[in-house]
DSSP file (Angstrom, degrees, kcal/mol; ACC not computed):
  #  RESIDUE AA STRUCTURE BP1 BP2  ACC     N-H-->O    O-->H-N    N-H-->O    O-->H-N    TCO  KAPPA ALPHA  PHI   PSI    X-CA   Y-CA   Z-CA
    1    1 A M              0   0    0      0, 0.0     2,-0.3     0, 0.0     0, 0.0   0.000 360.0 360.0 360.0 132.7  -33.5   11.4   25.7
    2    2 A T        -     0   0    0      1,-0.0     3,-0.0     2,-0.0     0, 0.0  -0.642 360.0-117.5 -95.4 153.3  -32.9   11.9   22.0
    3    3 A D    >   -     0   0    0     -2,-0.3     3,-0.8     1,-0.1    -1,-0.0  -0.752  19.1-156.2 -86.7 122.7  -29.7   12.9   20.3
    4    4 A P  T 3  S+     0   0    0      0, 0.0    -1,-0.1     0, 0.0    -2,-0.0   0.649  92.3  55.2 -82.3  -8.9  -30.3   16.3   18.7
    5    5 A T  T 3  S+     0   0    0      2,-0.1     2,-0.6     1,-0.0    -2,-0.0   0.627  91.5  87.2 -92.4 -12.6  -27.4   15.7   16.1
    6    6 A H  S <  S-     0   0    0     -3,-0.8    -3,-0.1     0, 0.0    -1,-0.0  -0.764  70.5-150.6 -92.4 116.6  -29.0   12.4   15.0
    7    7 A E        -     0   0    0     -2,-0.6     3,-0.1     1,-0.1    -2,-0.1  -0.677  27.5-110.3 -85.3 135.4  -31.6   12.8   12.3
    8    8 A P        -     0   0    0      0, 0.0     2,-0.4     0, 0.0    -1,-0.1  -0.300  36.4 -99.2 -63.0 147.0  -34.3   10.2   12.4
    9    9 A D        +     0   0    0      1,-0.2     3,-0.1     0, 0.0     0, 0.0  -0.531  38.2 177.8 -65.1 119.1  -34.3    7.5    9.6
   10   10 A T  S    S+     0   0    0     -2,-0.4     2,-0.3     1,-0.1    -1,-0.2   0.623  70.1  36.5 -97.3 -12.0  -36.8    8.4    6.9
   11   11 A E  S    S-     0   0    0      3,-0.0     2,-0.2     0, 0.0    -1,-0.1  -0.964  77.8-129.4-133.4 152.3  -36.0    5.5    4.7
   12   12 A T        -     0   0    0     -2,-0.3     2,-0.1     1,-0.1    -2,-0.0  -0.606  45.1 -89.0 -90.4 159.6  -35.0    2.0    5.4
   13   13 A S        -     0   0    0     -2,-0.2    -1,-0.1     1,-0.1     5,-0.1  -0.444  47.3-108.8 -67.7 142.0  -31.9    0.7    3.7
   14   14 A S    >>  -     0   0    0     -2,-0.1     4,-1.0     1,-0.1     3,-0.5  -0.217  21.6-115.0 -68.2 159.4  -32.5   -0.9    0.4
   15   15 A E  H 3> S+     0   0    0      1,-0.2     4,-2.5     2,-0.2     3,-0.5   0.858 116.6  59.5 -63.3 -30.4  -32.2   -4.6    0.0
   16   16 A S  H 34 S+     0   0    0      1,-0.2    90,-0.5     2,-0.2    -1,-0.2   0.837 105.0  48.7 -74.9 -25.2  -29.3   -4.1   -2.3
   17   17 A E  H <4 S+     0   0    0     -3,-0.5    90,-2.8    88,-0.2    91,-0.3   0.665 118.1  41.5 -77.4 -14.8  -27.4   -2.3    0.5
   18   18 A Q  H  < S+     0   0    0     -4,-1.0    11,-3.1    -3,-0.5     2,-0.4   0.637 117.4  41.9-103.5 -19.9  -28.2   -5.2    2.9
   19   19 A T  E  <  +A   28   0A   0     -4,-2.5     2,-0.3     9,-0.2     9,-0.2  -0.974  55.6 179.0-134.0 141.9  -27.7   -8.3    0.6
   20   20 A A  E     -A   27   0A   0      7,-2.6     7,-3.0    -2,-0.4     2,-0.4  -0.998   7.1-166.2-140.5 138.4  -25.1   -9.1   -2.0
   21   21 A T  E     +A   26   0A   0     -2,-0.3     2,-0.3     5,-0.2     5,-0.2  -0.972  14.8 160.1-128.6 139.0  -24.8  -12.3   -4.1
   22   22 A Q  E >   -A   25   0A   0      3,-2.6     3,-2.0    -2,-0.4    -2,-0.0  -0.928  66.7 -10.5-156.4 131.7  -21.7  -13.6   -6.1
   23   23 A D  T 3  S-     0   0    0     -2,-0.3    26,-0.2     1,-0.3     3,-0.1   0.835 130.2 -46.6  51.1  41.5  -20.7  -16.9   -7.5
   24   24 A G  T 3  S+     0   0    0      1,-0.2    19,-2.2    19,-0.1    20,-2.1   0.579 115.0 113.7  78.2   8.4  -23.4  -18.8   -5.5
   25   25 A I  E <   -AB  22  42A   0     -3,-2.0    -3,-2.6    17,-0.3     2,-0.5  -0.956  47.0-164.8-110.8 130.3  -22.7  -17.0   -2.3
   26   26 A T  E     -AB  21  41A   0     15,-2.5    15,-2.6    -2,-0.4     2,-0.4  -0.955   2.4-167.3-115.8 132.9  -25.2  -14.7   -0.6
   27   27 A A  E     -AB  20  40A   0     -7,-3.0    -7,-2.6    -2,-0.5     2,-0.4  -0.977   4.3-169.3-115.4 131.4  -24.1  -12.3    2.1
   28   28 A T  E     -AB  19  39A   0     11,-2.6    11,-2.6    -2,-0.4     2,-0.4  -0.979   9.9-150.1-127.1 125.6  -26.8  -10.5    4.2
   29   29 A Y  E     + B   0  38A   0    -11,-3.1     2,-0.3    -2,-0.4     9,-0.2  -0.718  25.3 165.1 -92.8 137.9  -26.1   -7.7    6.7
   30   30 A D  E     - B   0  37A   0      7,-2.6     7,-2.9    -2,-0.4     2,-0.4  -0.994  24.6-144.5-150.3 150.1  -28.4   -7.3    9.7
   31   31 A E  E     - B   0  36A   0     -2,-0.3     5,-0.2     5,-0.2     2,-0.1  -0.978  12.9-173.1-122.3 131.8  -28.5   -5.5   13.1
   32   32 A T        -     0   0    0      3,-2.8     5,-0.0    -2,-0.4    -2,-0.0  -0.343  50.4 -84.2 -98.1-172.5  -29.9   -6.7   16.3
   33   33 A E  S    S+     0   0    0      1,-0.2    28,-0.1    -2,-0.1     3,-0.1   0.769 128.1  18.9 -63.5 -25.9  -30.2   -4.8   19.5
   34   34 A S  S    S+     0   0    0      1,-0.1    27,-1.8    26,-0.1     2,-0.3   0.563 121.5  42.5-124.6 -16.3  -26.6   -5.6   20.4
   35   35 A E  E     - C   0  60A   0     25,-0.3    -3,-2.8    26,-0.1     2,-0.4  -0.933  56.1-136.5-137.3 157.1  -24.8   -6.6   17.2
   36   36 A R  E     -BC  31  59A   0     23,-3.3    23,-2.2    -2,-0.3     2,-0.4  -0.885  36.3-167.7-100.6 142.7  -24.1   -6.0   13.5
   37   37 A I  E     -BC  30  58A   0     -7,-2.9    -7,-2.6    -2,-0.4     2,-0.6  -0.991  19.5-167.7-141.8 126.2  -24.1   -9.4   11.7
   38   38 A L  E     -BC  29  57A   0     19,-2.8    19,-2.7    -2,-0.4     2,-0.4  -0.970  18.4-164.1-114.6 117.5  -23.0  -10.3    8.2
   39   39 A K  E     -BC  28  56A   0    -11,-2.6   -11,-2.6    -2,-0.6     2,-0.4  -0.856   4.5-160.4-106.6 132.6  -24.1  -13.8    7.3
   40   40 A F  E     +BC  27  55A   0     15,-3.2    15,-2.0    -2,-0.4     2,-0.4  -0.953  10.8 177.7-113.8 132.0  -22.8  -15.8    4.4
   41   41 A V  E     -BC  26  54A   0    -15,-2.6   -15,-2.5    -2,-0.4     2,-0.8  -0.985  31.5-131.3-134.6 123.3  -24.5  -18.8    2.9
   42   42 A V  E     +B   25   0A   0     11,-2.6    10,-0.5    -2,-0.4   -17,-0.3  -0.634  40.4 163.4 -68.0 110.3  -23.5  -20.9    0.0
   43   43 A T        +     0   0    0    -19,-2.2     2,-0.2    -2,-0.8   -18,-0.2   0.629  49.0   1.6-111.9 -14.4  -26.8  -20.8   -2.0
   44   44 A G  S    S-     0   0    0    -20,-2.1     2,-0.5   -21,-0.1     8,-0.1  -0.611  99.9 -16.7-147.1-154.3  -26.1  -21.9   -5.5
   45   45 A D        +     0   0    0     -2,-0.2     2,-0.4     6,-0.1   -20,-0.1  -0.430  57.8 157.9 -63.2 112.8  -23.7  -23.2   -8.0
   46   46 A S        -     0   0    0     -2,-0.5   -22,-0.1     3,-0.2     5,-0.1  -0.994  35.7-149.8-139.1 134.0  -20.1  -22.6   -7.0
   47   47 A E  S    S+     0   0    0     -2,-0.4    -1,-0.1     1,-0.1   -23,-0.0   0.806  98.5  20.1 -73.6 -29.5  -17.2  -24.6   -8.4
   48   48 A T  S    S+     0   0    0      2,-0.1    -1,-0.1    50,-0.0     3,-0.1   0.749  97.1  98.3-113.2 -28.5  -15.2  -24.2   -5.1
   49   49 A A  S    S-     0   0    0    -26,-0.2     2,-0.4     1,-0.1    47,-0.2  -0.303  79.5-106.7 -68.3 148.0  -17.5  -23.3   -2.2
   50   50 A R    >   -     0   0    0     45,-2.6     3,-2.0     1,-0.1    -8,-0.2  -0.595  45.7-104.8 -67.5 123.3  -18.7  -26.0    0.1
   51   51 A A  T 3  S-     0   0    0     -2,-0.4    -1,-0.1     1,-0.3    -8,-0.1  -0.317  99.5  -2.0 -61.5 136.6  -22.5  -26.7   -0.7
   52   52 A S  T 3  S+     0   0    0    -10,-0.5    -1,-0.3     1,-0.2     2,-0.1   0.580  94.1 153.8  60.0  19.2  -24.8  -25.2    2.0
   53   53 A A    <   -     0   0    0     -3,-2.0   -11,-2.6    42,-0.2     2,-0.3  -0.431  22.7-166.3 -70.7 151.0  -21.8  -23.9    4.1
   54   54 A T  E     +C   41   0A   0    -13,-0.2     2,-0.3    17,-0.1   -13,-0.2  -0.969  14.6 169.0-136.3 156.5  -22.4  -20.9    6.3
   55   55 A A  E     -C   40   0A   0    -15,-2.0   -15,-3.2    -2,-0.3     2,-0.3  -0.976  11.2-159.7-157.6 157.9  -20.4  -18.4    8.2
   56   56 A A  E     -CD  39  70A   0     14,-2.4    14,-2.6    -2,-0.3     2,-0.5  -0.999  10.5-152.1-147.7 148.4  -21.0  -15.2   10.0
   57   57 A I  E     -CD  38  69A   0    -19,-2.7   -19,-2.8    -2,-0.3     2,-0.4  -0.983  21.2-172.8-122.5 130.7  -19.1  -12.1   11.2
   58   58 A A  E     +CD  37  68A   0     10,-2.2    10,-3.2    -2,-0.5     2,-0.3  -0.927  10.0 174.1-123.3 141.1  -20.4  -10.2   14.2
   59   59 A Q  E     -C   36   0A   0    -23,-2.2   -23,-3.3    -2,-0.4     8,-0.1  -0.963  44.0 -88.5-139.6 154.3  -19.4   -6.9   15.8
   60   60 A N  E >   -C   35   0A   0      6,-0.3     3,-1.3    -2,-0.3   -25,-0.3  -0.141  45.1-106.7 -60.8 163.5  -21.1   -5.0   18.7
   61   61 A I  T 3  S+     0   0    0    -27,-1.8   -26,-0.1     1,-0.3    -1,-0.1   0.779 118.5  60.6 -70.6 -23.8  -23.7   -2.5   17.5
   62   62 A D  T 3  S-     0   0    0    -28,-0.3    -1,-0.3   -26,-0.0   -27,-0.1   0.672 102.8-134.1 -75.8 -15.6  -21.4    0.5   18.2
   63   63 A G  S <  S+     0   0    0     -3,-1.3    -2,-0.1     3,-0.1    -1,-0.0   0.751  77.4  97.4  73.1  25.6  -18.9   -0.8   15.7
   64   64 A Y        +     0   0    0      2,-0.1     2,-0.2    47,-0.0     3,-0.1   0.430  59.6  90.7-124.2   4.2  -15.7   -0.5   17.7
   65   65 A A  S    S-     0   0    0      1,-0.2    47,-0.2    -5,-0.1    -5,-0.0  -0.576  87.4 -79.7 -97.5 162.6  -15.2   -4.0   19.1
   66   66 A M        -     0   0    0     -2,-0.2     2,-0.4     1,-0.1    -6,-0.3  -0.110  50.6-108.4 -53.8 151.6  -13.2   -6.9   17.6
   67   67 A L  E     - E   0  81A   0     14,-3.3    14,-2.4    -8,-0.1     2,-0.5  -0.718  27.2-147.4 -87.1 137.5  -15.0   -8.9   14.9
   68   68 A K  E     -DE  58  80A   0    -10,-3.2   -10,-2.2    -2,-0.4     2,-0.4  -0.894   2.3-151.5-104.5 126.2  -16.1  -12.3   15.8
   69   69 A V  E     +DE  57  79A   0     10,-2.7     9,-3.8    -2,-0.5    10,-1.1  -0.807  23.1 173.5 -92.2 133.2  -16.2  -15.2   13.2
   70   70 A R  E     -D   56   0A   0    -14,-2.6   -14,-2.4    -2,-0.4     7,-0.1  -0.931  43.4-119.6-135.9 160.4  -18.8  -17.9   13.9
   71   71 A P  S    S+     0   0    0      0, 0.0     2,-0.3     0, 0.0   -17,-0.1   0.769 102.1   5.1 -70.5 -28.2  -20.1  -20.9   11.9
   72   72 A T  S >  S-     0   0    0      4,-0.2     3,-0.6   -16,-0.1   -16,-0.2  -0.914  89.2 -96.4-149.1 168.5  -23.6  -19.4   11.8
   73   73 A A  T 3  S+     0   0    0     -2,-0.3   -35,-0.0     1,-0.2   -17,-0.0   0.812 128.5  35.9 -60.0 -29.0  -25.1  -16.0   13.0
   74   74 A E  T 3  S+     0   0    0      2,-0.0    -1,-0.2    -4,-0.0     3,-0.1   0.431 100.4 110.3 -97.9  -8.0  -26.1  -17.8   16.3
   75   75 A G  S <  S-     0   0    0     -3,-0.6     2,-0.1     1,-0.1     3,-0.1  -0.091  77.8 -84.8 -77.9 171.9  -23.1  -20.1   16.6
   76   76 A D        -     0   0    0      1,-0.1     2,-0.2    -6,-0.0    -4,-0.2  -0.384  54.1 -95.7 -70.0 149.0  -20.3  -20.0   19.1
   77   77 A E        -     0   0    0      1,-0.2    -7,-0.2    -7,-0.1    -1,-0.1  -0.451  34.2-175.2 -73.2 136.7  -17.4  -17.8   18.3
   78   78 A L        -     0   0    0     -9,-3.8     2,-0.3     1,-0.4    -8,-0.2   0.812  65.8 -13.9 -93.7 -34.1  -14.5  -19.4   16.5
   79   79 A E  E     -E   69   0A   0    -10,-1.1   -10,-2.7     2,-0.0    -1,-0.4  -0.982  57.0-132.5-164.9 155.8  -12.0  -16.5   16.4
   80   80 A R  E     -E   68   0A   0     -2,-0.3     2,-0.3   -12,-0.2   -12,-0.2  -0.951  24.2-177.0-122.7 147.1  -11.8  -12.7   16.9
   81   81 A Y  E     -E   67   0A   0    -14,-2.4   -14,-3.3    -2,-0.4    31,-0.1  -0.989  28.9-150.3-140.4 144.8  -10.1  -10.2   14.6
   82   82 A Y  S    S+     0   0    0     -2,-0.3    31,-2.0   -16,-0.2     2,-0.3   0.887  83.1  61.9 -76.7 -41.4   -9.4   -6.6   14.5
   83   83 A G  S  > S-     0   0    0     29,-0.2     4,-1.8    30,-0.1    29,-0.1  -0.679  70.5-142.4 -92.0 139.6   -9.5   -6.3   10.8
   84   84 A F  H  > S+     0   0    0     -2,-0.3     4,-2.3    27,-0.3     5,-0.1   0.813 104.3  56.6 -65.0 -34.4  -12.4   -7.0    8.5
   85   85 A D  H  > S+     0   0    0      2,-0.2     4,-1.5     1,-0.2    -1,-0.2   0.883 105.9  50.7 -68.4 -36.1  -10.0   -8.5    5.8
   86   86 A M  H  > S+     0   0    0      2,-0.2     4,-2.1     1,-0.2     3,-0.2   0.949 111.4  47.6 -65.9 -48.7   -8.7  -11.0    8.4
   87   87 A A  H  X S+     0   0    0     -4,-1.8     4,-2.1     1,-0.2    -2,-0.2   0.876 110.2  52.1 -60.7 -37.3  -12.3  -12.0    9.3
   88   88 A L  H  X S+     0   0    0     -4,-2.3     4,-2.4     2,-0.2    -1,-0.2   0.835 106.1  55.6 -68.6 -29.1  -13.2  -12.4    5.6
   89   89 A D  H  X S+     0   0    0     -4,-1.5     4,-1.9    -3,-0.2    -2,-0.2   0.946 108.9  45.9 -62.2 -49.3  -10.2  -14.6    5.2
   90   90 A H  H  X S+     0   0    0     -4,-2.1     4,-2.1     2,-0.2    -2,-0.2   0.872 111.7  52.4 -62.1 -37.7  -11.4  -16.9    7.9
   91   91 A V  H  X S+     0   0    0     -4,-2.1     4,-2.5     2,-0.2     5,-0.2   0.932 106.6  53.2 -53.1 -53.4  -14.9  -16.8    6.4
   92   92 A G  H  X>S+     0   0    0     -4,-2.4     5,-2.4     1,-0.2     4,-1.5   0.871 106.5  51.7 -49.9 -46.4  -13.4  -17.8    3.1
   93   93 A E  H  <5S+     0   0    0     -4,-1.9     3,-0.3     3,-0.2    -1,-0.2   0.925 110.6  50.1 -60.3 -45.7  -11.6  -20.8    4.7
   94   94 A L  H  <5S+     0   0    0     -4,-2.1    -2,-0.2     1,-0.2    -1,-0.2   0.874 117.7  38.6 -63.0 -35.3  -15.0  -21.9    6.2
   95   95 A L  H  <5S-     0   0    0     -4,-2.5   -45,-2.6     2,-0.2    -1,-0.2   0.622 111.3-118.8 -93.9  -9.5  -16.8  -21.6    2.9
   96   96 A G  T  <5S+     0   0    0     -4,-1.5     2,-0.3     1,-0.3    -3,-0.2   0.740  75.4 104.7  82.3  26.1  -14.0  -23.0    0.8
   97   97 A V  S   <S-     0   0    0     -5,-2.4    -1,-0.3    -6,-0.2    -2,-0.2  -0.776  77.8 -89.8-127.4 173.2  -13.5  -19.9   -1.3
   98   98 A S    >>  -     0   0    0     -2,-0.3     3,-2.9     1,-0.1     4,-0.5  -0.645  35.3-123.9 -78.2 139.1  -11.0  -17.1   -1.6
   99   99 A P  G >4 S+     0   0    0      0, 0.0     3,-0.9     0, 0.0    -1,-0.1   0.772 111.6  65.4 -57.6 -21.2  -11.9  -14.1    0.5
  100  100 A H  G 34 S+     0   0    0      1,-0.2   -11,-0.0   -11,-0.0   -12,-0.0   0.681  96.5  55.7 -69.3 -17.6  -11.8  -12.1   -2.7
  101  101 A D  G <4 S+     0   0    0     -3,-2.9    -1,-0.2     2,-0.1   -76,-0.2   0.536  83.5 107.9 -92.1  -5.2  -14.7  -14.0   -4.0
  102  102 A L    <<  -     0   0    0     -3,-0.9     2,-0.2    -4,-0.5   -79,-0.1  -0.538  68.9-130.0 -74.4 128.1  -16.9  -13.2   -1.0
  103  103 A P        -     0   0    0      0, 0.0   -83,-0.1     0, 0.0   -81,-0.1  -0.567  20.9-165.6 -74.2 142.6  -19.8  -10.6   -1.6
  104  104 A V        -     0   0    0     -2,-0.2     5,-0.1   -85,-0.1   -85,-0.1  -0.935  15.0-133.0-131.4 106.6  -19.9   -7.9    0.8
  105  105 A P    >>  -     0   0    0      0, 0.0     3,-1.7     0, 0.0     4,-0.5  -0.255  23.9-115.9 -52.4 147.2  -23.1   -5.6    1.0
  106  106 A D  G >4 S+     0   0    0    -90,-0.5     3,-1.1     1,-0.3     4,-0.3   0.826 114.8  59.8 -59.4 -36.4  -22.6   -1.9    1.1
  107  107 A A  G 34 S+     0   0    0    -90,-2.8    -1,-0.3     1,-0.2     3,-0.2   0.696 108.6  44.3 -63.7 -19.9  -24.1   -1.7    4.6
  108  108 A A  G X4 S+     0   0    0     -3,-1.7     3,-2.1   -91,-0.3    -1,-0.2   0.456  82.9  98.0 -99.5  -8.2  -21.3   -4.0    5.9
  109  109 A A  T << S+     0   0    0     -3,-1.1    -1,-0.1    -4,-0.5    -2,-0.1   0.670  81.2  53.6 -68.2 -16.3  -18.3   -2.4    4.2
  110  110 A D  T 3  S+     0   0    0     -4,-0.3    -1,-0.3    -3,-0.2    -2,-0.1   0.324  77.9 124.4-100.3  13.9  -17.3   -0.4    7.3
  111  111 A M    <   +     0   0    0     -3,-2.1   -27,-0.3     2,-0.1     2,-0.2  -0.378  48.3  53.8 -71.1 156.6  -17.1   -3.3    9.7
  112  112 A G              0   0    0    -47,-0.2   -29,-0.2   -29,-0.1   -30,-0.1  -0.516 360.0 360.0 110.9 179.4  -13.8   -3.8   11.6
  113  113 A M              0   0    0    -31,-2.0   -30,-0.1    -2,-0.2    -1,-0.1   0.325 360.0 360.0-105.4 360.0  -11.6   -1.5   13.7
């Protein structure tokens, strides 16, 4: 059964909405059947980030559950948070940077409760 209030997507999200890079860290937003996932990878030169470090924030696809911080998108949950800012703080610790230095793609800006 289709939702009459939901208009079908006629365009896919642009790469700029799905990916953001800043100071040697790339963040990529993706959706699976069950989760929204924001992956962080240290990809380049960064004076403070741990080389090749990774972290991820996951939330259920409906967007109302707590955020789960993981070492990778597929990794085991390390901690749960209500707020996106708290999850970003934990990711910053894992990557060795300030949470204010983390790039956040537009598509992921509404994560959290």
